[in-house]
Each structure stands twice: as structure tokens, then as C-alpha cells.
gemmi code that builds the backbone of each chain (N, CA, C; Angstrom):
import gemmi

chains = {
    "A": [
        ("MET", (117.631, 73.957, 119.106), (116.476, 73.802, 118.209), (116.544, 74.822, 117.076)),
        ("ALA", (115.941, 74.459, 115.986), (116.021, 75.334, 114.809), (115.011, 76.476, 114.864)),
        ("VAL", (113.928, 76.272, 115.585), (112.834, 77.260, 115.551), (113.228, 78.620, 116.140)),
        ("PRO", (113.877, 78.659, 117.345), (114.247, 79.975, 117.884), (115.208, 80.752, 116.983)),
        ("LYS", (116.148, 80.034, 116.352), (117.088, 80.695, 115.442), (116.353, 81.357, 114.287)),
        ("LEU", (115.383, 80.611, 113.753), (114.602, 81.120, 112.624), (113.845, 82.380, 113.031)),
        ("GLU", (113.286, 82.359, 114.253), (112.539, 83.524, 114.746), (113.458, 84.738, 114.875)),
        ("GLN", (114.667, 84.497, 115.390), (115.624, 85.598, 115.513), (115.951, 86.196, 114.156)),
        ("ARG", (116.111, 85.316, 113.180), (116.455, 85.791, 111.848), (115.311, 86.621, 111.265)),
        ("LEU", (114.088, 86.196, 111.520), (112.935, 86.927, 111.004), (112.796, 88.302, 111.652)),
        ("GLU", (113.236, 88.389, 112.907), (113.112, 89.661, 113.620), (114.250, 90.634, 113.307)),
        ("ALA", (115.239, 90.165, 112.597), (116.391, 91.017, 112.297), (115.971, 92.191, 111.427)),
        ("PRO", (116.625, 93.342, 111.597), (116.237, 94.501, 110.789), (116.572, 94.308, 109.311)),
        ("ILE", (115.768, 94.895, 108.480), (115.986, 94.824, 107.036), (117.086, 95.832, 106.689)),
        ("PRO", (118.025, 95.496, 105.801), (119.059, 96.469, 105.426), (118.434, 97.781, 104.934)),
        ("GLY", (118.879, 98.867, 105.497), (118.348, 100.173, 105.097), (117.178, 100.631, 105.929)),
        ("MET", (116.804, 99.800, 106.876), (115.612, 100.093, 107.691), (115.818, 101.351, 108.548)),
        ("ALA", (117.048, 101.548, 109.000), (117.346, 102.692, 109.864), (117.147, 104.016, 109.134)),
        ("MET", (117.228, 103.955, 107.826), (117.098, 105.193, 107.061), (115.638, 105.540, 106.769)),
        ("THR", (114.752, 104.645, 107.097), (113.325, 104.926, 106.884), (112.713, 105.357, 108.220)),
        ("HIS", (111.398, 105.542, 108.201), (110.710, 105.959, 109.425), (110.624, 104.795, 110.402)),
        ("GLU", (110.418, 105.119, 111.661), (110.260, 104.081, 112.679), (109.071, 103.183, 112.375)),
        ("VAL", (109.197, 101.913, 112.683), (108.077, 100.996, 112.469), (106.944, 101.356, 113.435)),
        ("GLY", (105.766, 101.493, 112.884), (104.613, 101.837, 113.715), (104.341, 103.322, 113.760)),
        ("ALA", (105.231, 104.105, 113.166), (105.030, 105.553, 113.187), (104.047, 105.997, 112.110)),
        ("ARG", (103.937, 105.234, 111.053), (103.004, 105.570, 109.963), (101.588, 105.136, 110.329)),
        ("PRO", (100.604, 105.875, 109.865), (99.219, 105.530, 110.243), (98.797, 104.132, 109.791)),
        ("TRP", (99.298, 103.714, 108.597), (98.886, 102.395, 108.088), (99.587, 101.241, 108.805)),
        ("GLN", (100.563, 101.575, 109.656), (101.236, 100.531, 110.438), (100.592, 100.368, 111.816)),
        ("GLN", (99.624, 101.186, 112.093), (98.871, 101.099, 113.341), (97.609, 100.253, 113.104)),
        ("PRO", (96.986, 99.729, 114.166), (95.712, 99.028, 113.960), (94.683, 99.954, 113.312)),
        ("ALA", (93.900, 99.391, 112.392), (92.947, 100.213, 111.634), (91.891, 100.827, 112.563)),
        ("GLN", (91.506, 102.043, 112.227), (90.497, 102.755, 113.023), (89.119, 102.088, 112.860)),
        ("TYR", (88.833, 101.644, 111.622), (87.556, 100.973, 111.337), (87.859, 99.576, 110.804)),
        ("PRO", (87.882, 98.595, 111.667), (88.328, 97.265, 111.229), (87.310, 96.479, 110.415)),
        ("THR", (86.034, 96.828, 110.492), (85.036, 96.054, 109.743), (84.514, 96.854, 108.545)),
        ("VAL", (83.905, 96.111, 107.623), (83.353, 96.720, 106.412), (82.253, 97.726, 106.779)),
        ("GLU", (81.418, 97.341, 107.731), (80.292, 98.205, 108.117), (80.789, 99.540, 108.658)),
        ("GLU", (81.786, 99.451, 109.525), (82.319, 100.685, 110.129), (82.952, 101.585, 109.069)),
        ("ALA", (83.668, 100.957, 108.136), (84.305, 101.741, 107.068), (83.244, 102.411, 106.189)),
        ("ILE", (82.171, 101.679, 105.898), (81.088, 102.249, 105.073), (80.414, 103.401, 105.829)),
        ("GLN", (80.211, 103.190, 107.119), (79.600, 104.252, 107.933), (80.504, 105.476, 108.027)),
        ("TYR", (81.787, 105.267, 107.836), (82.716, 106.402, 107.820), (82.609, 107.167, 106.499)),
        ("TYR", (82.498, 106.421, 105.392), (82.530, 107.057, 104.072), (81.200, 107.711, 103.675)),
        ("LEU", (80.100, 107.018, 103.908), (78.818, 107.493, 103.362), (78.434, 108.911, 103.808)),
        ("PRO", (78.528, 109.260, 105.095), (78.180, 110.652, 105.460), (79.117, 111.678, 104.817)),
        ("ARG", (80.389, 111.302, 104.661), (81.340, 112.238, 104.048), (81.040, 112.446, 102.573)),
        ("MET", (80.535, 111.398, 101.926), (80.217, 111.515, 100.498), (78.973, 112.366, 100.265)),
        ("GLN", (78.162, 112.519, 101.299), (76.950, 113.331, 101.150), (77.207, 114.807, 101.482)),
        ("ASP", (78.426, 115.094, 101.882), (78.789, 116.473, 102.201), (78.784, 117.319, 100.918)),
        ("ASP", (78.253, 118.555, 101.007), (78.088, 119.403, 99.819), (79.423, 119.716, 99.133)),
        ("ALA", (80.416, 120.053, 99.934), (81.726, 120.412, 99.369), (82.324, 119.226, 98.614)),
        ("PHE", (82.207, 118.047, 99.220), (82.744, 116.838, 98.576), (81.962, 116.540, 97.300)),
        ("THR", (80.641, 116.646, 97.385), (79.787, 116.332, 96.230), (80.114, 117.240, 95.046)),
        ("ASP", (80.314, 118.537, 95.328), (80.611, 119.473, 94.245), (81.906, 119.101, 93.525)),
        ("SER", (82.949, 118.848, 94.307), (84.231, 118.513, 93.677), (84.161, 117.149, 92.993)),
        ("LEU", (83.409, 116.231, 93.596), (83.244, 114.901, 92.994), (82.544, 115.007, 91.635)),
        ("LEU", (81.497, 115.815, 91.594), (80.751, 115.967, 90.341), (81.620, 116.600, 89.256)),
        ("ASN", (82.476, 117.529, 89.656), (83.388, 118.143, 88.678), (84.321, 117.096, 88.077)),
        ("VAL", (84.846, 116.247, 88.941), (85.789, 115.214, 88.469), (85.058, 114.197, 87.581)),
        ("ILE", (83.840, 113.829, 87.988), (83.065, 112.864, 87.192), (82.746, 113.466, 85.821)),
        ("GLU", (82.411, 114.749, 85.825), (82.082, 115.441, 84.576), (83.281, 115.487, 83.623)),
        ("MET", (84.460, 115.517, 84.211), (85.684, 115.535, 83.387), (85.938, 114.184, 82.721)),
        ("GLY", (85.194, 113.169, 83.111), (85.334, 111.850, 82.492), (86.214, 110.886, 83.249)),
        ("MET", (86.492, 111.210, 84.487), (87.311, 110.305, 85.313), (86.480, 109.053, 85.655)),
        ("PRO", (87.015, 107.846, 85.430), (86.232, 106.637, 85.731), (85.933, 106.503, 87.234)),
        ("LEU", (84.741, 106.015, 87.535), (84.327, 105.868, 88.935), (85.183, 104.837, 89.673)),
        ("THR", (85.623, 103.809, 88.937), (86.464, 102.787, 89.580), (87.796, 103.390, 90.038)),
        ("THR", (88.343, 104.278, 89.223), (89.604, 104.944, 89.579), (89.397, 105.843, 90.795)),
        ("LEU", (88.277, 106.563, 90.796), (87.978, 107.452, 91.931), (87.815, 106.646, 93.224)),
        ("ALA", (87.070, 105.550, 93.118), (86.837, 104.719, 94.307), (88.148, 104.158, 94.844)),
        ("ASN", (89.006, 103.731, 93.925), (90.302, 103.180, 94.337), (91.147, 104.254, 95.018)),
        ("THR", (91.109, 105.456, 94.477), (91.887, 106.554, 95.077), (91.366, 106.893, 96.471)),
        ("ILE", (90.043, 106.930, 96.611), (89.448, 107.270, 97.909), (89.819, 106.227, 98.956)),
        ("GLN", (89.697, 104.943, 98.563), (89.974, 103.901, 99.563), (91.470, 103.826, 99.879)),
        ("LEU", (92.327, 104.109, 98.901), (93.770, 104.109, 99.170), (94.138, 105.224, 100.140)),
        ("ALA", (93.468, 106.368, 99.982), (93.699, 107.480, 100.921), (93.281, 107.063, 102.328)),
        ("GLY", (92.182, 106.320, 102.416), (91.716, 105.813, 103.712), (92.729, 104.874, 104.350)),
        ("VAL", (93.351, 104.044, 103.507), (94.376, 103.113, 104.007), (95.585, 103.900, 104.505)),
        ("MET", (95.987, 104.907, 103.741), (97.156, 105.713, 104.125), (96.924, 106.479, 105.423)),
        ("GLU", (95.675, 106.883, 105.629), (95.353, 107.612, 106.865), (95.142, 106.670, 108.050)),
        ("GLY", (95.186, 105.374, 107.787), (95.019, 104.397, 108.858), (93.568, 104.193, 109.264)),
        ("ARG", (92.649, 104.576, 108.369), (91.221, 104.409, 108.696), (90.823, 102.936, 108.663)),
        ("HIS", (91.287, 102.238, 107.642), (90.933, 100.817, 107.503), (92.071, 100.085, 106.811)),
        ("SER", (91.970, 98.762, 106.776), (93.013, 97.955, 106.127), (92.785, 97.922, 104.611)),
        ("VAL", (93.746, 97.372, 103.898), (93.645, 97.316, 102.436), (92.473, 96.432, 102.018)),
        ("ASP", (92.304, 95.296, 102.688), (91.237, 94.374, 102.273), (89.845, 94.957, 102.556)),
        ("VAL", (89.718, 95.665, 103.654), (88.430, 96.338, 103.923), (88.197, 97.409, 102.854)),
        ("GLY", (89.258, 98.100, 102.458), (89.153, 99.131, 101.419), (88.670, 98.558, 100.106)),
        ("ILE", (89.190, 97.396, 99.736), (88.780, 96.756, 98.478), (87.307, 96.354, 98.548)),
        ("LEU", (86.896, 95.865, 99.719), (85.498, 95.462, 99.871), (84.555, 96.666, 99.860)),
        ("VAL", (85.059, 97.797, 100.288), (84.225, 99.002, 100.371), (84.001, 99.630, 98.980)),
        ("MET", (84.919, 99.359, 98.062), (84.870, 100.026, 96.755), (83.532, 99.939, 96.010)),
        ("PRO", (82.878, 98.767, 95.943), (81.589, 98.729, 95.241), (80.564, 99.697, 95.827)),
        ("VAL", (80.588, 99.843, 97.150), (79.642, 100.761, 97.804), (79.968, 102.202, 97.403)),
        ("LEU", (81.252, 102.533, 97.361), (81.663, 103.882, 96.961), (81.226, 104.165, 95.520)),
        ("ILE", (81.434, 103.177, 94.651), (81.064, 103.349, 93.236), (79.549, 103.539, 93.110)),
        ("GLU", (78.802, 102.719, 93.835), (77.342, 102.805, 93.776), (76.863, 104.160, 94.285)),
        ("MET", (77.512, 104.638, 95.333), (77.158, 105.942, 95.911), (77.462, 107.060, 94.913)),
        ("MET", (78.603, 106.955, 94.251), (78.970, 107.977, 93.259), (78.003, 107.961, 92.077)),
        ("LYS", (77.584, 106.755, 91.677), (76.587, 106.639, 90.600), (75.299, 107.345, 91.001)),
        ("LEU", (74.897, 107.108, 92.250), (73.656, 107.703, 92.764), (73.755, 109.226, 92.765)),
        ("ILE", (74.880, 109.755, 93.231), (75.077, 111.216, 93.285), (75.036, 111.793, 91.863)),
        ("ALA", (75.734, 111.121, 90.939), (75.782, 111.617, 89.555), (74.409, 111.548, 88.892)),
        ("LYS", (73.685, 110.456, 89.150), (72.351, 110.302, 88.555), (71.411, 111.382, 89.070)),
        ("ASN", (71.471, 111.644, 90.364), (70.590, 112.653, 90.959), (70.841, 114.040, 90.377)),
        ("GLU", (72.093, 114.279, 89.987), (72.443, 115.590, 89.417), (72.333, 115.577, 87.892)),
        ("GLY", (71.997, 114.436, 87.324), (71.837, 114.322, 85.874), (73.151, 114.410, 85.108)),
        ("ILE", (74.198, 113.893, 85.703), (75.526, 113.947, 85.065), (75.906, 112.559, 84.564)),
        ("ASP", (76.365, 112.524, 83.307), (76.824, 111.249, 82.749), (78.163, 110.861, 83.364)),
        ("TYR", (78.328, 109.573, 83.594), (79.557, 109.123, 84.222), (80.179, 107.960, 83.454)),
        ("VAL", (81.452, 107.777, 83.680), (82.174, 106.634, 83.095), (82.522, 105.709, 84.252)),
        ("THR", (82.076, 104.456, 84.171), (82.347, 103.540, 85.285), (83.778, 103.004, 85.255)),
        ("GLY", (84.354, 102.917, 84.058), (85.698, 102.337, 83.946), (85.635, 100.852, 83.657)),
        ("MET", (84.433, 100.348, 83.480), (84.282, 98.915, 83.185), (83.681, 98.692, 81.795)),
        ("GLU", (83.553, 99.787, 81.059), (83.000, 99.670, 79.714), (84.012, 99.000, 78.798)),
        ("ARG", (83.531, 98.184, 77.902), (84.436, 97.523, 76.955), (84.633, 98.453, 75.765)),
        ("ASP", (85.888, 98.753, 75.491), (86.203, 99.643, 74.381), (86.437, 98.797, 73.126)),
        ("ALA", (85.460, 98.836, 72.226), (85.537, 98.003, 71.024), (86.657, 98.462, 70.088)),
        ("LYS", (87.007, 99.751, 70.173), (88.035, 100.268, 69.253), (89.430, 99.746, 69.617)),
        ("THR", (89.740, 99.777, 70.907), (91.094, 99.393, 71.323), (91.222, 97.901, 71.627)),
        ("GLU", (90.106, 97.234, 71.817), (90.151, 95.829, 72.181), (90.604, 94.977, 70.996)),
        ("THR", (91.598, 94.166, 71.206), (92.084, 93.293, 70.139), (91.273, 92.006, 70.150)),
        ("LYS", (90.681, 91.738, 69.018), (89.856, 90.529, 68.937), (90.711, 89.350, 68.505)),
        ("ASP", (90.281, 88.156, 68.916), (90.987, 86.935, 68.527), (90.975, 86.763, 67.010)),
        ("SER", (89.860, 87.178, 66.391), (89.755, 87.043, 64.934), (90.786, 87.937, 64.236)),
        ("ASP", (91.070, 89.108, 64.815), (92.081, 90.015, 64.246), (93.458, 89.366, 64.280)),
        ("ILE", (93.757, 88.723, 65.413), (95.063, 88.058, 65.562), (95.184, 86.919, 64.553)),
        ("ALA", (94.108, 86.141, 64.410), (94.114, 85.026, 63.462), (94.311, 85.527, 62.034)),
        ("ALA", (93.638, 86.649, 61.700), (93.763, 87.221, 60.354), (95.186, 87.703, 60.106)),
        ("ALA", (95.800, 88.341, 61.109), (97.178, 88.836, 60.965), (98.157, 87.681, 60.784)),
        ("LEU", (97.917, 86.591, 61.516), (98.792, 85.413, 61.402), (98.694, 84.784, 60.027)),
        ("SER", (97.468, 84.693, 59.508), (97.288, 84.083, 58.190), (97.930, 84.949, 57.114)),
        ("THR", (97.857, 86.286, 57.282), (98.504, 87.198, 56.329), (100.021, 87.006, 56.363)),
        ("LEU", (100.550, 86.868, 57.582), (101.998, 86.670, 57.746), (102.450, 85.369, 57.098)),
        ("LYS", (101.625, 84.333, 57.295), (101.930, 83.036, 56.683), (101.954, 83.158, 55.169)),
        ("GLY", (100.976, 83.902, 54.641), (100.895, 84.114, 53.195), (102.135, 84.823, 52.664)),
        ("ASP", (102.628, 85.814, 53.412), (103.825, 86.562, 53.007), (105.070, 85.687, 53.016)),
        ("LEU", (105.092, 84.697, 53.919), (106.277, 83.841, 54.058), (106.221, 82.577, 53.215)),
        ("GLY", (105.321, 82.499, 52.303), (105.290, 81.357, 51.396), (104.056, 80.494, 51.544)),
        ("GLY", (103.148, 80.914, 52.320), (101.870, 80.222, 52.386), (101.818, 79.054, 53.331)),
        ("THR", (102.948, 78.553, 53.801), (102.931, 77.394, 54.702), (103.681, 77.702, 55.995)),
        ("GLU", (103.614, 76.770, 56.895), (104.345, 76.932, 58.149), (105.838, 76.704, 57.962)),
        ("GLU", (106.208, 76.058, 56.848), (107.636, 75.809, 56.566), (108.392, 77.125, 56.457)),
        ("GLY", (107.733, 78.104, 55.826), (108.344, 79.421, 55.665), (108.679, 80.040, 56.999)),
        ("MET", (107.721, 79.913, 57.954), (107.946, 80.473, 59.294), (109.080, 79.752, 60.007)),
        ("GLN", (109.121, 78.416, 59.820), (110.187, 77.626, 60.454), (111.547, 78.000, 59.879)),
        ("LYS", (111.574, 78.240, 58.559), (112.836, 78.608, 57.897), (113.368, 79.914, 58.465)),
        ("THR", (112.499, 80.887, 58.643), (112.958, 82.180, 59.178), (113.500, 82.014, 60.591)),
        ("GLU", (112.849, 81.139, 61.388), (113.335, 80.887, 62.749), (114.722, 80.271, 62.726)),
        ("GLU", (114.927, 79.313, 61.798), (116.238, 78.663, 61.658), (117.296, 79.667, 61.255)),
        ("MET", (116.924, 80.578, 60.341), (117.875, 81.600, 59.874), (118.306, 82.498, 61.033)),
        ("ASP", (117.370, 82.819, 61.891), (117.694, 83.656, 63.057), (118.705, 82.955, 63.954)),
        ("ILE", (118.493, 81.665, 64.152), (119.400, 80.894, 65.016), (120.799, 80.861, 64.408)),
        ("VAL", (120.900, 80.644, 63.086), (122.195, 80.596, 62.394), (122.923, 81.924, 62.542)),
        ("GLU", (122.161, 83.020, 62.405), (122.782, 84.346, 62.521), (123.379, 84.544, 63.908)),
        ("GLU", (122.675, 84.064, 64.911), (123.178, 84.186, 66.279), (124.470, 83.400, 66.465)),
        ("LYS", (124.547, 82.224, 65.825), (125.733, 81.371, 65.954), (126.955, 81.980, 65.270)),
        ("ASP", (126.739, 82.733, 64.201), (127.845, 83.280, 63.421), (128.636, 84.355, 64.147)),
        ("GLU", (128.062, 84.914, 65.192), (128.755, 86.002, 65.890), (130.048, 85.481, 66.521)),
        ("PRO", (131.196, 86.103, 66.242), (132.463, 85.611, 66.813), (132.581, 85.929, 68.286)),
        ("ALA", (133.212, 85.002, 69.035), (133.409, 85.202, 70.472), (134.542, 86.211, 70.682)),
        ("MET", (134.240, 87.270, 71.465), (135.196, 88.375, 71.587), (135.855, 88.472, 72.971)),
        ("GLY", (135.312, 87.818, 73.974), (135.809, 88.002, 75.336), (137.165, 87.366, 75.588)),
        ("LEU", (137.819, 87.771, 76.662), (139.123, 87.197, 77.032), (139.011, 85.731, 77.375)),
        ("MET", (137.873, 85.402, 78.005), (137.648, 84.029, 78.437), (136.932, 83.191, 77.369)),
        ("ALA", (136.822, 83.721, 76.162), (136.105, 83.011, 75.115), (136.852, 81.753, 74.719)),
        ("ARG", (136.072, 80.712, 74.441), (136.675, 79.416, 74.103), (137.159, 79.442, 72.651)),
        ("ARG", (138.375, 79.025, 72.418), (138.897, 78.980, 71.038), (138.680, 77.602, 70.467)),
        ("SER", (138.154, 77.574, 69.256), (137.900, 76.276, 68.632), (139.052, 75.902, 67.709)),
    ],
    "B": [
        ("MET", (89.143, 99.204, 78.657), (89.765, 98.905, 79.947), (90.867, 97.871, 79.751)),
        ("SER", (91.987, 98.101, 80.374), (93.096, 97.160, 80.238), (92.810, 95.881, 81.018)),
        ("ARG", (93.203, 94.768, 80.435), (92.978, 93.474, 81.091), (93.890, 93.316, 82.310)),
        ("TYR", (94.997, 94.048, 82.294), (95.994, 93.899, 83.350), (96.069, 95.148, 84.234)),
        ("SER", (94.943, 95.798, 84.454), (94.911, 97.007, 85.262), (95.234, 96.675, 86.718)),
        ("SER", (95.871, 97.634, 87.413), (96.199, 97.416, 88.823), (95.032, 97.766, 89.728)),
        ("ASN", (93.984, 98.330, 89.167), (92.821, 98.714, 89.957), (91.909, 97.503, 90.172)),
        ("PRO", (91.719, 97.084, 91.417), (90.890, 95.890, 91.646), (89.385, 96.173, 91.641)),
        ("ALA", (89.003, 97.436, 91.479), (87.584, 97.806, 91.577), (86.679, 97.049, 90.588)),
        ("PRO", (87.036, 96.979, 89.294), (86.140, 96.272, 88.370), (85.884, 94.822, 88.778)),
        ("GLN", (86.930, 94.165, 89.259), (86.771, 92.755, 89.641), (85.796, 92.592, 90.803)),
        ("ILE", (85.970, 93.424, 91.806), (85.110, 93.286, 92.992), (83.679, 93.702, 92.663)),
        ("VAL", (83.530, 94.701, 91.788), (82.176, 95.124, 91.392), (81.497, 93.998, 90.608)),
        ("ASN", (82.244, 93.355, 89.719), (81.674, 92.238, 88.966), (81.262, 91.098, 89.897)),
        ("LYS", (82.073, 90.865, 90.930), (81.748, 89.800, 91.889), (80.456, 90.129, 92.635)),
        ("ILE", (80.343, 91.385, 93.024), (79.133, 91.805, 93.751), (77.909, 91.661, 92.850)),
        ("ASP", (78.067, 92.083, 91.580), (76.953, 91.965, 90.636), (76.531, 90.506, 90.471)),
        ("ALA", (77.531, 89.639, 90.331), (77.248, 88.205, 90.166), (76.539, 87.659, 91.403)),
        ("TYR", (76.982, 88.106, 92.572), (76.360, 87.642, 93.822), (74.907, 88.097, 93.904)),
        ("LEU", (74.683, 89.358, 93.526), (73.309, 89.876, 93.586), (72.402, 89.150, 92.593)),
        ("LYS", (72.978, 88.838, 91.405), (72.191, 88.082, 90.415), (71.852, 86.690, 90.936)),
        ("SER", (72.828, 86.065, 91.602), (72.587, 84.722, 92.147), (71.513, 84.776, 93.231)),
        ("LEU", (71.506, 85.861, 93.990), (70.471, 86.015, 95.022), (69.091, 86.144, 94.397)),
        ("GLU", (69.026, 86.912, 93.283), (67.745, 87.069, 92.583), (67.239, 85.726, 92.075)),
        ("GLY", (68.164, 84.926, 91.544), (67.821, 83.601, 91.041), (67.298, 82.690, 92.137)),
        ("LYS", (67.925, 82.813, 93.304), (67.529, 81.961, 94.431), (66.140, 82.318, 94.935)),
        ("SER", (65.833, 83.590, 94.947), (64.536, 84.010, 95.473), (63.397, 83.521, 94.593)),
        ("GLU", (63.720, 83.323, 93.282), (62.672, 82.816, 92.376), (62.434, 81.325, 92.547)),
        ("LYS", (63.503, 80.608, 92.945), (63.369, 79.152, 93.103), (62.491, 78.825, 94.309)),
        ("LYS", (61.779, 77.740, 94.168), (60.957, 77.294, 95.296), (61.828, 76.509, 96.275)),
        ("THR", (61.633, 76.732, 97.523), (62.404, 75.993, 98.520), (61.667, 74.700, 98.841)),
        ("SER", (62.425, 73.595, 98.773), (61.810, 72.301, 99.066), (61.842, 72.067, 100.566)),
        ("SER", (60.734, 71.682, 101.106), (60.685, 71.449, 102.553), (59.843, 70.211, 102.841)),
        ("GLY", (60.059, 69.663, 103.969), (59.268, 68.521, 104.407), (59.616, 67.226, 103.718)),
        ("LYS", (60.923, 67.024, 103.427), (61.328, 65.765, 102.813), (61.323, 64.672, 103.880)),
        ("ASN", (60.758, 63.531, 103.501), (60.653, 62.463, 104.493), (61.408, 61.199, 104.103)),
        ("GLY", (62.154, 61.228, 103.023), (62.847, 60.025, 102.551), (63.940, 59.569, 103.498)),
        ("LEU", (64.307, 58.286, 103.339), (65.349, 57.730, 104.208), (66.711, 58.360, 103.934)),
        ("LEU", (66.940, 58.758, 102.665), (68.244, 59.299, 102.285), (68.315, 60.820, 102.411)),
        ("ARG", (67.323, 61.392, 103.039), (67.331, 62.857, 103.180), (68.466, 63.280, 104.120)),
        ("SER", (68.978, 64.485, 103.879), (70.057, 65.000, 104.731), (69.502, 65.371, 106.096)),
        ("THR", (70.221, 64.947, 107.112), (69.760, 65.277, 108.463), (70.328, 66.609, 108.940)),
        ("LYS", (71.338, 67.105, 108.174), (71.953, 68.373, 108.572), (71.084, 69.543, 108.111)),
        ("SER", (71.042, 70.539, 108.923), (70.274, 71.726, 108.570), (71.050, 72.566, 107.567)),
        ("MET", (70.371, 73.011, 106.509), (71.025, 73.855, 105.503), (71.007, 75.316, 105.914)),
        ("GLU", (70.275, 75.618, 106.942), (70.167, 77.028, 107.362), (71.505, 77.582, 107.822)),
        ("ASN", (72.292, 76.732, 108.492), (73.590, 77.193, 108.978), (74.516, 77.596, 107.831)),
        ("LYS", (74.472, 76.788, 106.744), (75.320, 77.083, 105.581), (74.933, 78.427, 104.986)),
        ("ASN", (73.626, 78.658, 104.859), (73.161, 79.923, 104.302), (73.563, 81.096, 105.190)),
        ("ASP", (73.515, 80.871, 106.506), (73.904, 81.919, 107.450), (75.368, 82.310, 107.252)),
        ("ASP", (76.225, 81.265, 107.058), (77.643, 81.531, 106.844), (77.857, 82.383, 105.600)),
        ("LYS", (77.089, 82.055, 104.546), (77.212, 82.817, 103.301), (76.779, 84.262, 103.511)),
        ("GLU", (75.680, 84.409, 104.234), (75.146, 85.755, 104.449), (76.053, 86.591, 105.333)),
        ("LYS", (76.833, 85.900, 106.173), (77.728, 86.641, 107.071), (79.045, 87.003, 106.402)),
        ("SER", (79.302, 86.472, 105.202), (80.571, 86.770, 104.533), (80.626, 88.252, 104.172)),
        ("PRO", (81.843, 88.835, 104.165), (81.966, 90.271, 103.872), (81.354, 90.655, 102.528)),
        ("LEU", (81.530, 89.774, 101.539), (80.985, 90.056, 100.203), (79.471, 90.221, 100.255)),
        ("ALA", (78.823, 89.327, 101.011), (77.371, 89.382, 101.132), (76.928, 90.651, 101.857)),
        ("ARG", (77.689, 91.024, 102.879), (77.331, 92.229, 103.634), (77.476, 93.476, 102.767)),
        ("VAL", (78.544, 93.495, 101.966), (78.741, 94.632, 101.062), (77.640, 94.645, 100.003)),
        ("ALA", (77.303, 93.444, 99.502), (76.256, 93.344, 98.483), (74.936, 93.900, 99.001)),
        ("GLN", (74.682, 93.702, 100.272), (73.448, 94.223, 100.873), (73.429, 95.753, 100.822)),
        ("TYR", (74.569, 96.359, 101.119), (74.685, 97.828, 101.045), (74.471, 98.309, 99.605)),
        ("VAL", (75.127, 97.613, 98.661), (75.022, 97.995, 97.246), (73.570, 97.903, 96.786)),
        ("LYS", (72.915, 96.823, 97.211), (71.516, 96.611, 96.836), (70.637, 97.747, 97.373)),
        ("THR", (70.878, 98.113, 98.620), (70.085, 99.178, 99.241), (70.277, 100.504, 98.501)),
        ("ILE", (71.532, 100.824, 98.166), (71.808, 102.093, 97.466), (71.166, 102.067, 96.082)),
        ("ARG", (71.218, 100.913, 95.408), (70.595, 100.794, 94.082), (69.091, 101.005, 94.174)),
        ("GLU", (68.494, 100.417, 95.193), (67.041, 100.563, 95.373), (66.675, 102.025, 95.618)),
        ("ILE", (67.493, 102.714, 96.421), (67.246, 104.150, 96.679), (67.341, 104.928, 95.362)),
        ("GLY", (68.367, 104.586, 94.562), (68.549, 105.252, 93.269), (67.384, 105.008, 92.329)),
        ("ASP", (66.910, 103.758, 92.287), (65.773, 103.419, 91.429), (64.514, 104.168, 91.862)),
        ("GLU", (64.323, 104.238, 93.183), (63.135, 104.948, 93.703), (63.187, 106.428, 93.347)),
        ("SER", (64.359, 107.032, 93.527), (64.469, 108.475, 93.250), (64.328, 108.750, 91.760)),
        ("ASN", (64.817, 107.851, 90.921), (64.662, 108.034, 89.475), (63.224, 107.803, 89.042)),
        ("GLY", (62.562, 106.869, 89.695), (61.171, 106.588, 89.369), (60.255, 107.727, 89.745)),
        ("SER", (60.552, 108.341, 90.887), (59.700, 109.443, 91.347), (59.972, 110.728, 90.588)),
        ("ALA", (61.233, 110.867, 90.067), (61.601, 112.112, 89.365), (61.004, 112.186, 87.974)),
    ],
}
model = gemmi.Model(1)
for chain_id, residues in chains.items():
    chain = gemmi.Chain(chain_id)
    for i, (resn, *xyz) in enumerate(residues, 1):
        res = gemmi.Residue()
        res.name, res.seqid = resn, gemmi.SeqId(i, " ")
        for name, pos in zip(("N", "CA", "C"), xyz):
            atom = gemmi.Atom()
            atom.name, atom.element = name, gemmi.Element(name[0])
            atom.pos, atom.b_iso = gemmi.Position(*pos), 0.0
            res.add_atom(atom)
        chain.add_residue(res)
    model.add_chain(chain)
structure = gemmi.Structure()
structure.add_model(model)
structure.setup_entities()
């Protein structure tokens, strides 16, 4: 039967596997300590209310670090320590962000969420359209000009002589 | 913010916000009850709502809502 062979192949070691750590030796390769969202939240919330953590958190927030980045870093550390799985970590992030907002608000510190739209760096569709129309104007005002330049590029590519040993002689 | 950021936080936060807004909208709507027509659904809609409420997103949204309410209360009192 084909199925047992396939299973054997799937169980085969990956090349280079012997040079890495044993499978299951890393915390994230073990079953998660807090498998549900509730348990993970109950793990994080008391730690976030700790004075030492709050002080360092407020310093980082004051420096302008986005809350989304902080939340992602915190949950990734949790995954690395084997506290919870990646998907539970992603689900926990909104709660972490909300908690950080609450801590910052209570201390009267302005924060950056990381979800603000930056009007300066954001490229608008109208800008792209304006740039295209300017380019068209430079190339003769019509699309023919653009097509001509494309054709010229193709011709230039064709003109290159074949240099290899296996090159076809015409 | 980059459109192609590797950080999934903004996406999940937006989803939670959208879910909470949809919940607010639902609470304003009147629930229709006591339909007696021949073409009325015989299946209970309560089970469907229960499934939605049990989803991880909904459970997280409940936590977010609670923390927001605490924040609003503390800001209001301050």
C-alpha cells in the first residue's frame, strides 16, 4: 500500500536536523502551558500590573514605541517560553494593547498605537495618477510614446551578441 | 504604517473593534419574537448566537470591552 510508505517518508529526518537541538527540547515544541485565551490573559494581566513592569513599559511608551509592536513582542516572548501557542498569542494581543492604553492613560502619557495613518508617507492613488499623466506628457502626450519606449527596450535586448560556448550561431 | 507589516496586531485589533461595533448595533435592534407564520423558521436561533459568543474572537472582545469600560470609568472619575 502507498500510505505506509508515505508515512515513513514524512517521519524521515530533515537534512541538517542532527546539527540542531533535539525535537521537543525547546519550550515552544512542548504543549503550551496556557492552551486557552482566558488562561493566557490571566497569565498576562497580573504581570502587567506589576510596578517594575509598569515603570519600564511607561518608559518605552514615552519613547514613542508603538503599542502594537510592544504587544507583538510580549506575545512572541510568551510563545518562545512555551506559555501559549502562536494563535493564542495573536488573539491575546488586543487585550495587551488595551491594557497598555489603560496604563498609559492612567499615568497621563501619550502613546502611539501603531495603527495611525501617516498622511505624509502614504502614497495616494491620485499622486500615482498625476505622476503617470506627467510621464505620458514627457513621452509625447499619448500612450504610443510609452509603447515605443517599450519596443526600443526589447530591441536593445535582442542586439546583445551571444557569447557562450553553447551559443547558437545564426 | 506599512501595508505589508509582519505584525498582525493591527489586523486583529481592527477585527475586535469591528466585532464590538457590530455588537453595539445588534443591541440597538429590536428582537422579533412570537412569529406565527407558516413559513417561520422552526430552528432556534439561540444556538447560532451561542456559537458566535463562544468563538475566541468574541471571548477576547469581551475582555477588551471590560478593560475599555474600566478605562472610561477611571477617566470619568478623574
